[in-house]
C-alpha positions in Angstrom: 30.8 5.2 11.9 28.5 7.5 10.1 29.5 6.2 6.7 28.8 2.6 7.8 25.4 3.5 9.0 24.7 5.4 5.8 25.9 2.5 3.6 23.6 0.1 5.5 20.6 2.4 5.1 21.3 2.9 1.4 21.9 -0.9 0.8 18.6 -1.7 2.5 16.8 1.0 0.5 18.2 -0.3 -2.8 17.3 -3.9 -1.9 13.8 -3.0 -1.0 13.5 -1.0 -4.2 14.6 -4.0 -6.2 12.1 -6.2 -4.5 9.3 -3.7 -5.1 10.2 -3.4 -8.8 10.3 -7.2 -9.2 6.8 -7.4 -7.7 5.5 -4.8 -10.1 7.1 -6.5 -13.1 5.4 -9.8 -12.3 1.9 -8.4 -11.6 -0.8 -9.7 -13.9 -2.3 -7.2 -16.3 -5.6 -5.7 -15.2 -7.1 -4.8 -18.5 -9.4 -6.7 -20.9 -8.2 -8.5 -24.0 -9.9 -7.8 -27.3 -11.6 -10.7 -29.0 -10.5 -13.4 -26.5 -13.9 -15.0 -25.9 -14.3 -13.5 -22.4 -16.7 -10.6 -21.9 -14.7 -8.5 -19.5 -15.8 -5.2 -18.0 -15.3 -2.4 -20.6 -16.2 -4.7 -23.5 -19.1 -5.0 -25.9 -20.3 -8.2 -27.4 -22.4 -9.2 -30.4 -24.2 -12.6 -30.4 -25.4 -14.7 -33.2 -28.9 -15.4 -31.9 -31.4 -13.4 -29.9 -31.3 -13.5 -26.0 -27.5 -14.0 -26.1 -27.8 -17.5 -27.5 -25.3 -19.1 -29.8 -21.8 -17.9 -30.4 -20.6 -14.4 -29.7 -17.5 -12.3 -29.8 -16.2 -9.5 -27.6 -14.9 -6.1 -28.5 -12.7 -3.7 -26.6 -12.3 -1.3 -29.4 -14.2 0.3 -32.3 -14.8 -1.9 -35.3 -15.3 -0.1 -38.6 -15.6 -3.4 -40.6 -17.4 -6.3 -38.9 -16.9 -8.2 -42.1 -13.3 -8.9 -40.8 -14.6 -10.5 -37.6 -16.1 -13.9 -36.8 -18.1 -15.3 -33.8 -15.5 -17.0 -31.7 -17.1 -18.8 -28.8 -18.6 -22.4 -29.1 -22.2 -22.6 -30.2 -24.4 -22.0 -33.3 -22.8 -19.4 -35.5 -19.2 -20.1 -34.4 -16.8 -19.1 -37.2 -19.4 -17.2 -39.1 -18.8 -13.5 -40.1 -20.2 -11.0 -37.6 -21.2 -8.5 -40.2 -25.0 -8.6 -40.7 -25.3 -11.7 -38.5 -25.9 -10.4 -34.9 -29.3 -10.6 -33.3 -28.4 -9.5 -29.7 -25.8 -7.6 -27.8 -24.3 -6.9 -24.3 -22.7 -3.6 -23.5 -20.5 -4.4 -20.4 -18.9 -1.0 -20.6 -19.5 2.2 -18.7 -20.0 4.2 -21.9 -22.6 4.1 -24.7 -21.7 2.0 -27.7 -23.0 3.0 -31.1 -24.0 0.5 -33.8 -24.4 1.2 -37.6 -26.0 -0.7 -40.4 -23.1 0.1 -42.8 -19.3 0.0 -42.4 -17.4 3.1 -41.1 -20.4 4.4 -39.1 -22.7 4.6 -42.1 -26.3 3.8 -42.5 -28.8 3.8 -39.6 -27.3 4.7 -36.2 -28.4 3.1 -32.9 -27.0 3.3 -29.4 -26.7 0.8 -26.6 -26.5 2.3 -23.1 -23.8 1.3 -20.6 -24.4 -2.0 -18.8 -27.3 -3.0 -21.1 -28.1 -6.2 -22.9 -30.9 -7.0 -25.2 -32.1 -8.0 -28.7 -31.7 -5.8 -31.7 -34.8 -4.1 -33.1 -35.9 -4.9 -36.7 -33.8 -2.0 -37.9 -30.6 -3.7 -36.6 -31.3 -7.4 -36.3 -28.8 -9.1 -38.7 -27.9 -5.6 -40.1 -25.1 -4.3 -37.9 -21.8 -3.6 -39.8 -19.8 -1.4 -37.6 -19.6 -0.5 -33.9 -18.0 2.4 -31.9 -17.7 3.2 -28.2 -18.4 6.8 -28.9 -20.4 8.8 -31.5 -18.4 8.3 -34.7 -20.2 11.0 -36.6 
């Protein structure tokens, strides 16, 4: 009798465990996707024109060479190289992002506070060549 009850308990536990594992395997990912045209939380975007007008692209990770990136969303500037072509930004992350006027964190350094959007100053307007979500120096 005891063995039958134990077998039923173990069978039920195994079945419930399998159901739980299946539910976890089919759950949708909760993280942002890099350069997908959607500005998710924890991402940073650069926009072709001031006041977030025109095409833009989103970044989840540091970019040492913005010359390898293009503006991806529909609008003026779509398909153009991001390097030295951005007039505005949106930091939708909870950390400061750093921008540089040369690749690999070279040139003039600027910083964009968490959850901040705006237009680049004259030092950075159409001059940004690399971005980092922490101080690269």
